C-alpha positions in Angstrom: 42.7 96.7 16.6 46.2 95.7 17.2 47.5 92.2 17.7 47.7 92.4 21.7 44.2 93.7 21.7 43.2 90.6 19.7 44.9 88.2 22.0 43.7 89.6 25.1 40.1 90.5 24.0 39.9 93.9 25.4 41.7 97.3 25.3 44.3 97.1 27.9 44.8 99.6 30.7 48.3 98.9 31.5 51.8 100.3 31.2 53.9 98.4 28.6 57.5 99.1 27.4 57.2 102.7 28.9 53.9 103.7 27.1 50.5 104.1 28.4 47.5 103.0 26.3 45.0 105.7 25.4 42.4 104.7 28.0 44.5 103.5 30.8 42.9 104.8 34.1 44.3 107.9 35.5 46.0 108.6 38.7 43.2 110.5 40.6 43.9 113.3 43.2 40.5 114.0 44.9 40.4 117.7 45.9 37.4 116.9 47.9 38.9 114.4 50.3 41.3 116.3 52.4 43.8 114.8 54.9 46.2 116.1 57.5 47.7 119.7 57.3 51.3 119.7 56.2 54.2 121.6 58.2 57.1 122.9 56.6 59.0 121.4 59.7 58.6 117.9 58.0 61.6 119.1 55.8 64.7 119.1 58.0 67.9 117.6 58.9 70.3 116.8 61.7 73.7 118.7 62.3 76.2 117.6 64.8 79.0 118.9 67.0 81.7 117.0 65.5 81.2 118.8 62.1 82.6 122.3 61.9 79.4 124.4 61.3 81.3 127.7 61.0 82.6 126.7 57.5 81.2 129.1 54.8 77.9 128.1 53.1 76.3 125.7 55.7 73.2 128.0 56.2 73.0 128.3 52.2 72.9 124.4 52.2 69.7 124.5 54.3 68.0 127.4 52.6 69.0 126.1 49.0 67.3 122.8 49.7 64.3 124.2 51.5 65.0 122.7 54.8 63.1 124.3 57.7 64.1 122.3 60.9 67.5 121.3 62.3 68.3 119.1 65.2 71.2 119.4 67.5 73.6 118.4 68.8 73.7 114.9 67.1 72.6 111.5 67.9 74.0 109.5 70.6 76.6 112.3 71.4 73.8 114.1 72.8 73.8 111.9 76.0 77.5 112.6 76.5 77.5 116.3 75.5 77.7 119.1 77.9 76.8 122.4 76.2 78.2 124.9 78.7 81.7 123.5 78.5 81.3 122.1 74.8 82.8 118.8 75.9 81.9 115.1 75.8 81.9 112.4 78.5 83.7 109.1 77.5 86.2 110.6 75.0 84.1 111.4 72.0 85.1 114.2 69.5 83.4 117.6 69.3 84.7 120.3 66.9 86.0 123.1 68.6 84.2 125.6 66.6 80.9 123.9 66.8 79.6 125.4 70.0 75.9 125.9 70.5 76.4 129.8 70.1 78.3 129.3 67.0 75.7 126.8 65.7 72.9 129.5 66.3 74.8 132.3 64.9 76.2 130.5 61.6 73.4 128.1 60.7 70.2 128.8 62.5 69.9 132.5 62.2 70.9 133.1 58.6 68.8 130.0 57.5 65.8 131.0 59.5 65.5 127.5 60.9 63.4 126.1 63.6 65.5 124.1 66.1 64.8 120.8 67.9 67.5 120.2 70.7 68.2 117.0 72.5 69.3 117.4 76.0 71.6 115.1 77.8 69.9 112.5 79.7 72.8 110.1 80.0 75.4 112.0 82.0 76.2 114.8 84.4 78.9 117.4 84.0 81.2 115.5 86.3 80.6 112.3 84.1 79.9 110.3 87.2 76.1 110.0 87.1 73.0 110.5 85.1 71.8 113.6 83.4 71.2 116.7 85.2 67.7 118.5 84.7 69.3 121.8 85.6 72.0 121.7 83.1 68.9 121.4 80.4 67.1 124.2 82.0 70.1 126.4 82.0 70.4 125.7 78.2 66.8 126.7 77.7 67.4 129.9 79.8 70.6 130.6 77.6 68.8 130.1 74.5 65.8 132.4 75.5 67.6 135.2 77.5 71.1 135.4 76.2 70.9 134.3 72.7 67.4 135.5 72.2 66.2 132.7 70.2 63.1 131.1 71.6 63.8 127.3 70.8 60.6 125.4 71.1 61.4 121.8 71.0 63.6 119.9 73.6 63.8 116.2 73.8 65.1 114.4 76.8 67.8 112.0 75.5 68.6 110.1 72.4 67.4 106.4 71.9 68.1 106.0 75.8 66.3 102.5 75.6 69.1 101.2 73.8 72.5 99.7 75.4 74.6 101.6 72.7 73.5 104.8 74.3 75.6 106.6 76.9 73.9 106.3 80.4 75.4 106.6 83.8 72.1 106.1 85.9 72.2 103.5 88.5 69.7 101.6 86.3 70.7 102.5 82.8 68.4 102.2 79.7 65.4 101.8 82.3 61.9 103.1 81.3 60.8 103.8 84.8 64.1 105.5 85.6 63.6 107.7 82.4 59.9 108.5 82.9 60.5 109.5 86.5 63.4 111.7 85.6 61.5 113.3 83.0 58.3 113.9 85.0 59.9 115.1 88.0 63.1 116.7 86.8 63.5 117.6 83.1 59.9 118.6 82.4 59.2 121.1 85.3 62.8 122.5 85.2 62.4 123.3 81.4 58.9 124.6 81.8 60.2 126.9 84.7 62.5 128.7 82.2 60.1 128.5 79.3 56.3 127.8 79.8 56.2 127.7 75.9 58.8 125.1 75.5 57.8 121.9 74.3 59.3 118.8 75.9 59.7 115.5 74.2 60.3 111.9 75.2 61.9 109.2 73.2 59.7 106.1 72.1 60.2 102.7 70.3 57.1 100.6 69.8 57.7 97.0 70.4 60.9 97.4 72.3 61.8 94.6 74.9 61.8 95.1 77.7 58.7 97.4 77.5 59.6 100.9 77.0 56.6 102.8 75.5 53.9 101.6 77.8 56.0 102.9 80.9 57.0 106.2 79.4 53.8 107.2 77.6 51.9 106.6 80.9 54.4 107.8 83.5 56.2 110.8 82.0 55.2 114.2 81.2 55.7 115.5 77.5 54.4 117.6 74.8 55.5 115.4 71.9 57.1 112.0 71.3 60.3 111.4 69.4 60.8 108.3 67.1 63.6 107.2 64.9 63.4 105.2 61.6 66.1 103.4 59.5 64.9 101.4 56.5 67.6 98.8 56.6 70.4 97.1 58.3 74.1 97.5 57.1 75.1 95.0 54.7 71.3 94.1 53.9 70.6 97.1 51.6 68.5 96.5 48.4 67.4 99.2 45.9 64.2 97.5 45.4 63.2 97.1 48.9 64.2 100.7 49.6 62.1 102.0 46.8 59.2 99.7 46.8 58.6 98.7 50.5 60.5 100.8 52.9 58.4 103.9 52.4 55.1 101.9 53.2 57.1 100.2 55.9 57.7 103.6 57.5 54.0 104.5 57.4 53.1 101.3 58.9 55.6 101.9 61.8 54.0 105.4 62.3 50.5 103.9 62.3 51.7 101.5 64.8 52.9 104.1 67.3 49.8 106.2 66.6 47.7 103.2 67.7 49.9 102.7 70.7 49.6 106.2 71.8 46.0 105.9 71.4 45.8 102.7 73.5 47.6 104.6 76.5 45.2 107.6 76.1 47.9 110.0 74.9 45.8 113.2 73.7 45.5 113.5 69.9 47.1 116.8 70.3 50.6 115.3 71.1 52.6 115.2 67.7 55.2 112.7 66.6 58.5 114.0 65.8 60.7 111.8 63.5 64.2 112.9 64.9 66.2 110.6 62.8 65.5 109.1 59.3 67.8 107.3 57.0 68.2 104.4 54.6 70.8 102.3 56.8 71.4 102.9 60.4 75.2 102.4 60.4 78.1 101.8 58.0 76.5 103.9 55.2 77.7 102.8 51.7 77.1 103.3 48.0 73.4 103.5 48.4 73.3 106.7 50.3 74.8 108.7 47.6 72.6 107.5 44.9 69.4 108.2 43.2 67.7 105.3 44.9 68.1 107.0 48.3 67.0 110.3 46.9 63.8 108.8 45.8 63.2 107.2 49.2 63.8 110.4 50.9 61.1 112.1 48.6 58.5 109.4 49.2 59.5 109.7 53.2 58.2 113.4 52.8 55.0 112.1 51.1 54.3 109.3 53.5 55.1 111.4 56.6 52.7 114.2 55.4 49.9 111.7 54.6 50.4 110.4 58.2 50.2 113.5 59.8 53.6 113.7 61.2 54.6 117.6 61.3 58.1 117.4 62.2 61.2 115.2 60.8 65.0 115.6 60.4 67.0 113.5 58.0 70.2 112.0 59.5 72.0 114.1 58.5 73.0 117.5 56.8 76.8 117.1 57.0 79.3 115.1 58.7 79.4 111.3 58.1 81.5 110.2 54.9 82.7 106.5 54.6 84.1 104.2 52.0 84.4 100.6 50.9 86.3 99.7 54.1 83.2 100.2 56.2 80.2 100.6 53.9 78.2 98.3 51.3 79.6 99.0 47.9 78.1 95.9 46.3 77.7 95.9 42.6 73.8 94.9 43.1 73.4 98.5 44.4 73.2 101.4 41.8 75.4 104.2 42.0 78.8 105.7 40.7 80.3 107.0 43.8 83.4 105.7 45.6 81.9 107.1 48.8 78.8 107.1 50.7 77.7 108.6 54.0 74.9 109.8 56.1 75.4 113.5 54.8 73.1 114.8 52.3 75.5 117.9 51.3 79.2 117.2 50.5 81.4 117.7 53.6 84.2 119.0 51.2 85.1 115.5 50.0 87.6 113.9 50.4 87.8 113.8 54.3 88.0 111.6 57.3 86.2 108.3 56.6 86.8 108.5 52.9 90.3 109.9 52.3 90.8 108.4 48.8 87.1 109.6 47.6 86.6 111.7 44.3 86.6 115.5 45.3 83.4 117.1 45.6 83.2 120.6 46.9 81.9 121.7 50.3 78.2 122.2 50.1 77.5 120.4 46.9 73.9 119.0 47.2 74.0 115.3 46.9 71.0 113.4 45.4 69.1 113.2 48.6 69.4 116.9 49.0 68.1 117.2 45.5 65.0 115.2 46.5 64.2 117.8 49.3 64.5 120.7 46.6 61.8 118.8 44.5 59.6 118.0 47.5 59.3 121.5 48.8 57.0 122.3 45.7 54.8 119.7 47.3 55.2 119.9 51.0 54.0 123.6 51.6 53.3 124.8 55.1 49.6 125.0 56.0 48.4 123.1 52.9 46.4 119.8 53.2 47.1 116.5 51.8 44.7 115.0 49.4 43.3 111.5 48.8 45.2 110.1 45.8 44.7 106.8 44.0 47.0 105.0 41.7 45.4 102.4 39.5 46.7 98.9 39.9 48.4 98.6 36.6 50.7 101.3 37.5 52.3 99.3 40.3 55.6 101.0 40.2 54.4 104.5 40.3 53.6 106.5 43.6 51.7 109.5 43.9 50.9 112.2 46.5 48.5 115.0 46.3 48.0 118.4 48.2 46.4 121.7 48.0 48.6 124.6 47.0 46.7 128.0 47.6 43.8 128.0 45.2 45.4 125.2 43.3 46.9 121.8 43.7 50.1 119.9 43.5 50.9 116.2 42.8 54.2 114.5 43.6 54.9 111.4 41.7 57.6 108.7 41.5 58.5 106.3 38.8 60.1 103.3 40.5 61.2 101.6 37.1 64.8 101.8 36.7 64.9 101.6 32.8 61.4 102.6 31.6 59.5 105.9 31.2 55.8 105.8 32.2 53.3 108.0 30.5 50.6 108.6 32.9 47.2 110.7 33.0 46.6 112.7 36.4 43.1 113.8 37.2 42.3 116.3 39.8 38.7 115.3 40.6 36.5 118.0 42.0 38.8 120.8 41.0 37.7 124.2 41.4 38.6 125.6 37.9 38.5 124.3 34.5 42.3 125.2 33.8 45.5 125.9 35.6 48.8 127.2 34.9 51.3 124.2 35.3 55.0 124.0 36.4 57.0 120.7 36.5 60.0 120.1 38.7 61.9 116.7 38.6 64.9 115.0 39.4 65.7 111.7 37.8 68.3 108.8 37.1 69.6 110.7 34.0 70.5 113.8 35.9 72.0 111.6 38.6 73.9 109.7 36.2 76.1 112.8 35.3 77.7 112.3 38.6 79.6 109.4 37.1 81.9 112.1 35.7 81.6 114.0 38.9 79.1 116.4 37.5 76.4 117.1 40.0 73.5 118.6 38.0 70.5 120.5 39.7 66.8 119.8 39.7 64.9 120.8 36.4 62.0 123.1 36.5 59.9 124.0 33.5 56.5 125.4 32.7 53.7 123.1 31.3 51.7 125.9 30.1 47.9 125.8 30.5 46.4 122.4 31.5 43.1 121.2 32.4 42.6 119.3 35.6 43.1 116.1 33.8 46.5 116.0 32.0 49.1 113.7 30.6 52.7 113.5 31.9 55.6 111.3 31.0 57.7 110.0 34.1 61.3 109.3 33.4 63.0 106.2 34.8 63.8 106.4 38.5 62.4 109.8 38.8 60.7 112.3 41.4 58.3 114.7 39.7 56.1 117.4 41.4 53.5 119.2 39.2 52.0 122.6 40.7 48.6 123.7 39.3 48.1 127.3 39.9 
C-alpha cells in the first residue's frame, strides 16, 4: 500500500498527475440505451458570396474534412442579396465570381453536398421595400429546373429579429410581419415550385420583444433555424469555451425544444443550427487554436446527443482578422498572428490580416481537423448511446454511438498539460472482441503550427480489443475509437 492510500484510507479512483489508478471507474458506453439517430448533415459549414468560390480546391476542402452540408449565401448578406442579378442592397460586397450557379458547379456538385439556402426576407430587387416571395420562388425553380439540383432547405431570412439585419419592411424586425410574410407569401410560393422543398423560419428563444411565440404559432414552416455563438468579442476564455460552452449549447437547444413543445410544434419539425461559432464578431486568436477545435468537436457530440440533424459552422472560408480587431490576449492559447471565422485558410495573408504569416489556400486549420476526427463518430444513420463519465474524470468528455455492428466513442481531454489514462467499457456489447482504430488531434499536433507547420490528424490501429479497454488521452485532445 503506497503512502497516498495509507493517508486516504482507501484505494483512490481518481486521476492524478496524468495517471489513472488501477481500479479507477471506467467511462461506460451503454450499447443497450440508444438515443437519437445521427445525420451526416450535422457536419456542415457556411460559405458566402464575398469569397471567391471558383478558386481551385474549395470542394476538396469540404470532402477532405467530411463536411456534408453547406449554407449559402452568407449570414446577414442574405437579406440584402439578390441572386438573379448577383447584387446586394445597401452597398455590400459580393465577389463577381461567386454567383449561385458557380457555387453549385464549383463546390456543391463536386463535393456532393446538401445545401441550405437563406432567401432574402429583408429587401426587394429595387431595394425600396421588404423581400419578395416571388424572388425566392424563382430561385427554387431555377435550382430545380435549370440547375437540376433539388435543394431541399430554404430558410426565410437571417436573424431578422435583430436590428443589425437589413429589413426594409414598413415594420422591420417584427414577428407578426415576418410570420404573415412566411405563411401567406414565402411558404406557398416555394411549395408551388417544389412540394418537396422544406421551408424554415428563424427562431431566437427569449428574444424581447417576443419573437418565437408569434412565429411558431402563426407562420408555416417545416423546420426552425437557430444560431449559437458561445462568447462575446473581447470576453473569450479557453476554460469557458472548453468546459462550459458545449453544455450551454445543449441547454439552449433544450430550451428551444421545450418552447416548441409549449407551442404545439410537431415533434417531426427539426432544429437546424444555421450558424455556430466560438465568438459572434471580431474573431481573434482563439479561433485558429486547438481550443476552438476541441469546442467544435464537442459541439458535434452535443448536437448529435440532442437530436439536432443539421448544423453549419460559421464558416468554411472568408473571414480573416488580426490584432487590430480581434482578441489576441496572452491569456488565450495559440501561436497565430491571425484569427478568423474560416476553418480553412483563405490563402493567408489577405484582406483583414495583411501581415499574417502565409498559410496556403485550403490548408485545414484546427477546427477543420476536429471535423476530420468527428466523422469517425458522427456517421449517418447511426444512433447515439448513453455514456457515463465517472465524477473523478471531471475534465473528460465522452460520447458514444453505434457504428454498423460495432461502436464508436469520442473522447476529449480538457486538461492542457496532463495526459489522462482511462478505461472505456462498452456495456452490453454484442461481441467479445473488436478490431479497434484510433483517430486523434491534440495540442502537441497543433503546436507545430508555431513554426507554421500544419500537421494532420493521426490514425492508428489498436489491434484487437475487448469491450473494456484502456486508452491514454493526450493533453487538450480529441480522440475517436472505432470498434468493428
